[in-house]
TIFITOR-31777 format. One record per residue: x, y, z of N, C-alpha, C, O in turn. Coordinates in steps of 0.1 Angstrom, whole numbers, plus 5000, padded with zeros to 4 digits. Layout:
! residues N
XYZXYZXYZXYZ ...
END
This chain:
! residues 349
228472587710227972557695229072477684230172527682 228572357678229772307670229072297657229772247647 227672327654227572347639227572257632227172147636 228272267617228772147611229972087609230271997601 231072157622232372127625232471987632231871957642 233171897626233071757630234671767637235671827633 234571697650235271677659236271537654235771427654 237671577650238371467648239171427658239671517664 239571297661240271257672241571247668241871187658 242671337677243971317673244371187670243971097677 244971177661245771017658246871027670247371127674 247170897674248170867684249670897678249870887666 250570917686251970917683252270787682251570707689 253270737672253770627673255270607674255970507677 255670747669257070737670257470877674256770977671 258670877681259471027682260871017678261670937684 261271097666262571137663263371217668262771307675 264471217666265571327669266771327660267271217657 267371437656268771417653269271557656268671657658 270771527658271371627662272971637656273771547659 273371727648274171757638275771727647275971747659 276771667636278071687639278671817634278071907629 279971807638280471947636282071947629282671847628 282372047625283872057622284372127632283572207636 285472127638285972247649287272297640288172227635 287172427640288172527633289672557641290872537637 289072597652290272607662289772607676288572647678 290572567687290572587698290372457709290372457722 290272347702289672217708291172167714292172157707 290972147726292072147735291972197747292272137757 291472357744291572457755290072437760289672537765 289172337759287972307764287972207770286872147772 289172137776289472027780289872027795291172037797 289072037807289772057821290771997824290971887818 291572047833291572147840291772297834291272397840 292472317821292572427814291372527814291672647817 289972507812289272607809289172697825289372817825 288872607839288972657849290472757853290372867859 291372717849292772767850292572907840292673007847 292472917829292873017822291573057811291473167805 290572967810289372997799289872947788291072967784 288772857781289172827767287872897758286872957763 288172867745287672907734287672817720288672777714 286472807717286672697704285872787695285172887698 285972757682285372817670284972687661285972617658 283472657658283072557651282072567644281472677645 281672487637280272507628279972347627280772267625 278672327628277672197625277772177610277872277603 277572047605277272027591276271927593275871867603 275771917578274771847573274971667576274171587571 275771647583275671527589275271487601275471567610 274571377604273871387617273871217623274071107618 273471267640273271137646271671097648271071197649 271171027648269870997646269170887659269770787663 268170927664267870837674265970817668265470897660 265270707672263970717672263770597682264370497684 262470657690261870597699260470557697259570637694 260270437698258770377693258270297706258970247714 256970297704256270217718256270067712255970057700 256469967720256069837716255169787726254669867734 254869647728253669587733254569497746253969417753 256069527747256769427752256769487768255969577771 257469447778258169477789259069557791258969627801 259869557784261269607785261769747770261169787760 262769767774263369867761264069777754264869697759 263969787741264869707731265569827724264969917718 267169797725267969907720268569837709268869717709 268769917696269569867686270669977680270170067674 271869957681272770057675273470007663274469937663 273070057652273670057638275270057639275969957637 275570157642276970227645277870087650278770037643 277570057659278469957668277769807664278169697669 276769807655276269637651275969587663276369467665 275269647675274869587686273369567691272769667688 272669487697271369527700270969457714271269337715 270369507724270269457736268869497741268269587736 268369427751267169417758267069447774267669367782 266469557779266769617790265569607795264669667791 265369507809264069517816263869607827264869677830 262769627833262269727840263369707852263769817856 263869627857264669597868265669547866266169467874 266369577854267669517854268969637854268969737848 269769577861271069687864271569707851271569617842 271869837849272369877838274069897842274470007846 274869797841275969777843276969847831276869807819 277769927833278769967825279969847822280769807830 279769807808280569727805281469707793282169617790 281069847784281869877774280769827761280969857749 279769757765278569777754277569847757276869827767 277369967746276170047744276270117761275270107769 277370177765277470247779276670397778275770437786 277070447767276170567765274570577764273870677766 274170457760272670447760272370427776271570487782 273170337782272670277792272770407804271970407813 273670497802273970627810272670717808272370797817 271970707795271070787792269770727799269070807805 269370607798268470547803268570577821267770617829 269770537823269770557837269470717845269070737857 269570817835269270937837267770987835267171047843 267370957824265970987817264670887816263470907814 265370757818264170647815263770567827263570447824 263570597836263470477846262370407843262370307848 261270417836260170347835260470297819260370377810 260970157817261870107805260870027797261169967786 259470007802258669897795257869947783257170057782 258069867774257369877761257769977752256870047746 259369997749259670107744260870027733261469927736 261070097719262270067710263170167707262670267701 264570167710265370277708266370237696267270157698 266070297686267070287673268070387673267770497675 269170367670270270497670271570447658272370357658 271570547649272570527639272870667637272170757641 274270687630275070847627275670827612275970717607 275770917608276370947592277770937592278470947582 278370927606279770887607280070807619279270817629 281270717618281270637629281770697639282270807638 281870627648282670687663284170667658284570597649 284870777667286370787663286470887649287570877643 285570947645285871027630286271147631286471217621 286271187646287071337646285871477646286071597648 284471407643283271517641282571497652281471557650 282671447662281971467677280771347674279871367682 280771267668279771197667279171117678277971097678 280171067689279571027698278771127707277771087713 279171227709278571327717277271377710276371407717 277271387696275971417689274871297693273671317696 275371147693274271067695273871087708272771057711 274771137720273771157730273071247732272171237740 273371367726272371487727271071437718269971487720 271471337708269971317699269271237711268171297714 269571117719269071057729268571167741267471157744 269071247746268771367753267571427747266471437753 267771477735266471527726265371437724264371487721 265371337725264171187724263471207736262371257736 264171187745263271167760262971337765262071347774 263371417762263171547763261871577758260971637764 261771547747260571567739259671457744258571507750 259771347744258871247745258071237760256971187761 258971307771258571307784258271447788257871467799 258471527779257971687780258671717792258171767801 260271697791261071757805261071897805261071957816 261171967792261272107793262672137793262872257794 263472087792265072137791265472217781265272187769 265972317783266372427771267972377767268472277772 268472477756269472417750270472387760270872267760 271072497769271972507779271772367785272772287785 270672347792270272197799270372087793270271987800 270472077782270371977773272071917769272671807770 272572057764274272027764274971967776275771877776 274472047788275272027802274671887808275471817815 273671837804273371697808274071587800274571487804 274071637787274871537778276371527781276971407780 277071627785278171667788278371587801279171497801 277371617811277671497827277471337822277971247829 276771317810276571177809277671097804277970987807 278671207792279871137791280771167798281571067800 281171267804282171307812282271247828283171177832 281271277833280871257848280271087848280970997854 279371067843278870947847279570807839279470687843 280170847827281070727823282470757824283270677821 282770887829284370917829285070917814286170867813 284370947803285170937792285871077791285271177794 287171067786287971187788287771267778287771217766 287571397778287271497764287071637768287171667780 286871697761286471847763284771897764283971807766 284371987764283072037764282372097753281172137754 283272107738282672177728281472097719280572157712 281571957721280971867710279671867716278871887707 279271857728277871857733277171997730276172007723 277672077733277272237729277272277716276772387712 277972197708277672207690276672157688275872217681 276472037693275171927687274071997692273171997684 274072047700272872097707272272227701271072237700 273172337698273072457696273172477680272372547674 273972427674273872427660274572557653274672657660 275072557642275572657633276772677635277572587638 277272807634278372867637278672907651277672967655 279472897659279572937670280972987678282072937677 280773067682282273077694281873077707281373167713 282372957710282372897726283472927735284672927732 282972947747283773007757283372927768282172917770 284372867776284572767785285372807797286572847795 284772797809285472867821284872747835284272647832 285172777846284972717856283472707859282872627866 282872817853281472817854280572757843279272757844 281172717834280572627826280672697811281572777809 279872667801279772727790278972837784277772837786 279472947775278773027769278773037755279773077749 277572997748277672977732277573107724276373147725 278173177717277973287713277573257697278573227689 276373257692276073257677276573347669276373467672 277173307660277773397649277073447639276373347635 276773547632275873537620276773547612277373657613 276973447600277573447590276973487579275973427577 277373577568276673597558276573477547277573417544 275473467541275273367532276573337523277373237525 276673427514277773447507279173367515279873287510 279273427526280273347532280373197535281373127534 278973157539278873007541279072967528280072897526 278472987518278772947503279772927498279972827491 280973047503282273037499283072927506283972867500 282872887518283272817527283272677524284172597527 282072637518281672517513282272497502282672377499 282572597494283172577480284572547480285272477472 284972627493286472617493286972507504288172497507 286272437508286972347521286672207515285572177510 287872107517287471967514287871887527288871897534 286571807528286671707539287171567535286471497527 288071547539288771407534288971297544289771317554 288271187543288671097555289970977554289970887546 290770997563291870967560292070787560293070737557 290870717563290870577561290770507575290670387575 290870577587291470507599290570607612290870717614 289570547617288970597631290070597641291070527639 289870687651290870667665289870677676288670717676 290470627687289970657699290670747708291670727714 289970867708290970987710291170977728291971057733 290670907736290870917751292370957755292671057761 293170847750294670857752295570967750296570997757 294971027737295571157732295471257742296371337745 294071257745293471387755294171357767294871447772 294071257774294671257788296371247786297071277796 296771207777298471277776298871417777299771467783 297571497768297771637767297471707780298171807784 296271667788296171717798297271707810297671787818 297471587810298771507818299871617816300171677827 300571647807301571737802301271877807302071957811 299771907806299472067809300072067826301072127832 298971957832299171957846300371977850300672067858 301171877844302571877849303471997846304672007851 302872077839303672217835304372237823305172327821 304172157815305072127804305072257794304072287787 306072327794305872447787305472457773304672537770 305972347764305572357750303972327750303272397741 303172237759301972207759301272357764300372407757 301472407773301072537777301072647766299972707763 302072667759302372787751301472737739300872827733 301372607734300472567723299072577727298272597718 298672567739296972597743297072747742296172787736 297872817747297572977746297573017732296573077727 298672987726298573037711297472997702297173067693 296872877703295672837700294172927704293272947696 294272977715293273057721293473187713292573247709 294473217712294873347703294373357686293873437679 294773207685294173207669292873157668292473147656 291973127677290673117679290273257674289673257664 290473377681289973467679290473547666289873647662 291673487661292073547650291073517636290773597627 290773377640290073307629288573367630287973397620 288073377642286573427642286673557634285973577624 287573637639287673777631287673767617286773827611 288573677611288573647598287373617592287073687582 286673547597285273487593284473627593284373687583 284073677604283273767604283573887594282773937587 284873917595285174017582285573967567286274027559 284973827563285073777551286573787545286773817533 287373757553288673757547288873577549289373517558 288473537540288473357539290173337534290673237540 290973377527292273347524292973367535294073297535 292773437547293473447558292873337567293673257573 291373297569290873217572291973097571292773047580 291673047556292372917553294072907559294672807564 294573037557295873027562296173007578297172957582 295073067586295373057600294872897605295172857616 294272817597293872707596295372627601295572547610 296272667590297272597590298272597602298772507608 298272757605298772787621298372697632299072647640 297072697630296272617641296672477643296672427654 297072397629297472277628298772247635298972157643 299872357630300872357636301272347653302272297658 300172437658300072437672299472317678300072257687 298272287671297772147677298772037676298871957686 299372017666300471897668301471887681301871787686 301772027685302472017694302071987710302771977720 300471947708300171887722300171777726300171757738 300271667714300571537716301471487703301171547692 302271397704302971327694301971227686302271197674 300771187693299871097686299071167677298471097668 298871307677297771377670297971357657296971327651 299171377651299371317637299971197633300771157641 299671127623300371027618301171017606300871097597 302170927604302570957588301970957577302570987567 300570907577299670907568298871037567298371097557 299071067579297971227582299071317574298671377563 300371327579301271387573301471377556301571477548 301471267554301571257540300571357532300871447525 299171287537298171397532298271507532298071567521 298571577543298271727546299771787538299671897534 300871717537301671787525301571787513302171877506 300771667509300471657495299271757491299071807479 298371797501297571917499298172037497297972117487 299072067507299972187506300772207496301172317494 301172117488302072107477301272137466301872207457 299972107464299172137455298572247455297972277445 298672367469298172477466297272507480297172627483 296872417486296072417498296672557507297872577509 295772627512296172737522296272687536297172727544 295372597541295872517553294872397556294272337548 294872377568293972257572294072197584294972257590 293672107589293972037600292771917603291571917600 293671807613292771697614291871747624292271837632 290571677624289371717633289371637643289671517642 289071697654288971607669290271597674291171657669 290371517682291771507691292671467681293771507683 292471407672293671377662293871217661293071147668 294771167654295371057653294470957644294670837646 293671007634292870967624291671037621291671157625 290570967615289571067612289571137600289971097589 289071257603288871337589289671457588289971517598 290071487577291271617575290271737568289471727559 290571827575289871937567291072037561292172077567 290672067548291472127540291072267534289872267532 291572367532290972507527291672527514292772567515 291272517502291572517488291472647480290372707480 292472717474291872797465291072767454291372657449 289972827447289172777440289872697429289372587426 290872747422291172697411292372587415293072547406 292672547428293372427432292872297435293472187435 291172327439290372237448290472077442290771967447 290172107430290171957422291471887421291471767424 292471957417293871907420294271827431294771717431 294071887442294171877455293071747460293471677469 291871727456291071617459291871517449292171407454 292071527439292771417433293671337437293671217438 294471437441295971387447295671337464296571257470 294571377469294471307485293671167482293771077491 292971147471292471007468293570937462293570817465 294370967455295470887448296370827460297070717460 296270937473297170867483296370817492296770807504 294770757489294270677497293270737507292870687517 292870887503291970957513290670957505290870937493 289570967509288370957505287471097508286971117519 287171177497286771307499285071257501284371177494 284671337512283271357517282871457514283471567518 281471457505280771597503280371637514280071547521 279971757521279171817531278771967528279172027518 277772007538277372137537277172157552276872067561 277172297554277072347569275572327569274972317559 275072327584273772297590273472417599274472447605 272672487602272372617607271572557622271672637632 270972437623270172417633270972297642271772217637 270572307652271072207665270272087666269972047655 269972017677269371917679267671977677267172077680 267071847669265671867666265071737670265471627666 263871747676262971637679261771677671261471797668 260971567668259671577661258871417663259371317668 257471427658256671327662256071267650255671337641 256071137649255371057638253770997642253570927652 252971027635251770977639251470867628250370807628 
END
């Protein structure tokens, strides 16, 4: 019986969108870079922020997929039978298409991010996760969070040979505050239940400052791991010390000891700099020293180093003076908040 109920035809889906959050890594970066995790186990403490990498997949009447990347200022068209050769132009996109989009007819892929590549916020990995999320949703692949993160990692590190760690893909996929463990068997993501008061206080106390320059982290990471493989004592000690500090930072966060958390960030930065001479620069040293002189408890450069964003923990009555000084020296303060969600995909009708 249908009675007076009218059947309404479902409107066709015209767009699929996705977004994956960028992250700030508090401690442990470097211990997630092979071969260290297989040898000793790595740990990273990080949180995702309300900056995102975005993807849109649209149907067109064409016979190929049209790609536009706002961040790189590039566009391309790949036909059904075109060889997707890695040549330094949109290689991340090509690798995703190779893996997940054999049928490329009648599609348009549009990509952009809230932060540029080389920012130290995991933007490239977040973009890959967003693309995997797009095709996972549109093709009904049924990949769970671990499968999405693992595939994104394989696309970057295996398919393209981009040197780096494992943390970024898992952070963008799972979202929120996470304590991540890495080993020869893969990754385990432990979601942390952080009280709202603590999250609010962290947002109030932390400054995110753009140093004015991006960097490509591959060479820094390569040198760091080469030194570890060669048995350099300073590198090995720094990695082990960062592991222990990551545990201390997690405890301070869970126990609401945020002043200790800020001071531990300083200790983490001191050990991180010991991994490679290129992690800090004269400009970064100047900005960080100025922040400390004005009262900052601690901080660190995000990502592999060499540029990008500086994260600084400030006492509440010092924050404005620290921000003013950083901007006087050429830094740019960037407002942000924490994001509890990982990659999300949805349909637009």
